[in-house]
C-alpha positions in Angstrom: -15.0 8.1 -33.0 -15.1 7.7 -29.2 -12.2 9.4 -27.3 -11.5 8.4 -23.8 -8.6 9.0 -21.4 -6.4 5.9 -21.2 -5.4 6.6 -17.6 -7.0 8.4 -14.7 -5.6 11.9 -14.3 -4.9 12.8 -10.7 -3.3 16.1 -10.1 -1.3 16.3 -6.9 -0.6 20.0 -6.1 2.8 20.3 -4.4 3.3 23.0 -1.8 4.0 26.3 -3.5 3.2 25.0 -6.9 0.7 26.8 -9.1 -1.9 25.0 -11.2 -0.8 25.5 -14.8 -3.5 26.2 -17.3 -2.9 25.8 -21.1 -4.6 27.4 -24.0 -3.3 25.9 -27.2 -4.2 27.2 -30.7 -3.4 29.4 -33.6 -4.0 33.0 -32.5 -4.6 34.1 -36.1 -8.0 32.3 -36.0 -10.6 34.7 -34.7 -12.6 32.1 -32.6 -9.4 31.4 -30.6 -8.7 35.1 -30.1 -12.3 35.6 -29.0 -12.2 32.6 -26.7 -9.0 33.5 -24.9 -10.0 37.1 -24.5 -13.3 35.9 -22.9 -11.4 33.5 -20.6 -8.9 36.1 -19.5 -11.5 38.8 -18.9 -14.2 36.7 -17.3 -12.4 33.7 -15.6 -8.8 34.5 -15.1 -9.5 37.8 -13.3 -11.6 35.9 -10.8 -8.8 33.4 -9.9 -6.4 33.8 -7.0 -3.3 34.9 -9.0 -1.0 33.3 -6.5 -2.4 29.8 -7.3 -2.3 29.7 -11.1 -0.2 30.2 -14.2 -1.6 30.7 -17.6 0.2 29.6 -20.8 -1.3 30.9 -24.1 0.5 29.0 -26.8 0.0 29.6 -30.5 1.3 31.4 -33.5 0.5 35.0 -34.4 -1.1 36.4 -31.2 -2.4 39.9 -31.9 -1.2 42.8 -29.7 -4.2 42.7 -27.4 -3.5 39.0 -26.6 0.3 39.7 -26.2 -0.6 42.3 -23.6 -1.8 39.6 -21.2 1.8 38.4 -20.9 3.3 39.6 -17.6 6.3 37.2 -17.2 5.1 36.2 -13.8 2.0 34.1 -14.1 0.7 34.7 -17.7 2.9 33.7 -20.6 2.0 34.4 -24.2 4.5 32.4 -26.2 3.6 32.9 -29.8 4.7 30.1 -32.1 6.6 27.2 -30.4 8.5 24.4 -32.1 7.2 21.7 -29.6 3.8 22.1 -28.0 4.5 18.9 -26.1 6.7 20.8 -23.7 3.7 22.9 -22.6 1.3 20.0 -22.6 3.7 18.1 -20.2 4.1 21.1 -17.8 0.5 22.1 -17.7 -2.2 20.6 -15.5 -5.4 21.4 -17.5 -6.3 22.6 -21.0 -9.0 25.2 -21.6 -10.9 25.5 -24.9 -13.3 28.4 -24.4 -14.7 28.5 -27.9 -18.1 30.2 -28.6 -18.0 30.1 -32.4 -16.2 28.3 -35.2 -16.1 24.8 -36.6 -13.5 22.2 -37.7 -11.5 19.5 -36.0 -10.9 20.0 -32.3 -7.2 19.0 -32.5 -6.3 20.7 -29.3 -8.9 18.6 -27.4 -7.9 15.4 -29.1 -4.3 16.1 -28.4 -5.0 16.8 -24.7 -7.1 13.6 -24.5 -4.2 11.6 -26.0 -1.7 13.1 -23.6 -3.9 12.6 -20.6 -4.4 16.2 -19.7 -8.0 17.1 -18.5 -9.9 19.6 -20.6 -12.4 22.4 -19.7 -14.4 23.5 -22.8 -17.6 24.9 -24.0 -20.1 22.6 -25.9 -19.1 24.5 -29.1 -15.4 23.9 -28.3 -16.0 20.1 -28.0 -18.5 20.0 -30.9 -18.2 16.8 -32.9 -16.3 14.8 -30.3 -17.6 11.9 -28.3 -16.5 12.2 -24.7 -17.4 11.2 -21.2 -18.7 14.4 -19.6 -17.1 15.2 -16.3 -14.5 12.5 -16.8 -12.3 13.4 -19.8 -13.8 16.8 -20.1 -15.8 19.4 -18.2 -18.2 21.5 -20.3 -18.8 25.0 -19.0 -20.3 28.1 -20.6 -19.7 30.6 -17.9 -17.5 31.1 -14.9 
């Protein structure tokens, strides 16, 4: 299967807008917990907090993930009825997986909705993609 963005994604940041980052996945799955913890402790802390918002969307986040929620620029939602709402409002999807296997539904869904993805090679494992077009592969910040 070859996945490709149907349209060119061009983010136009408006004055005073923050770039909205989405992490989407069940938080009861340890690889998701591990990945978002790594992202928040190694990437998020190095970003200018005035320029970004982080949305961690997924059922059953453990307490240590819930503690990232600050109500200002980090939002841990838990289960939501409609993930499309968050996909529509966010500018980029992150999939920082360093272990695990299975279908990469969160990446497929992001591709289908035209939202760019930043992932690790393990996060994108098994997918055919155009590197640096539909997805950026990064293993460190």
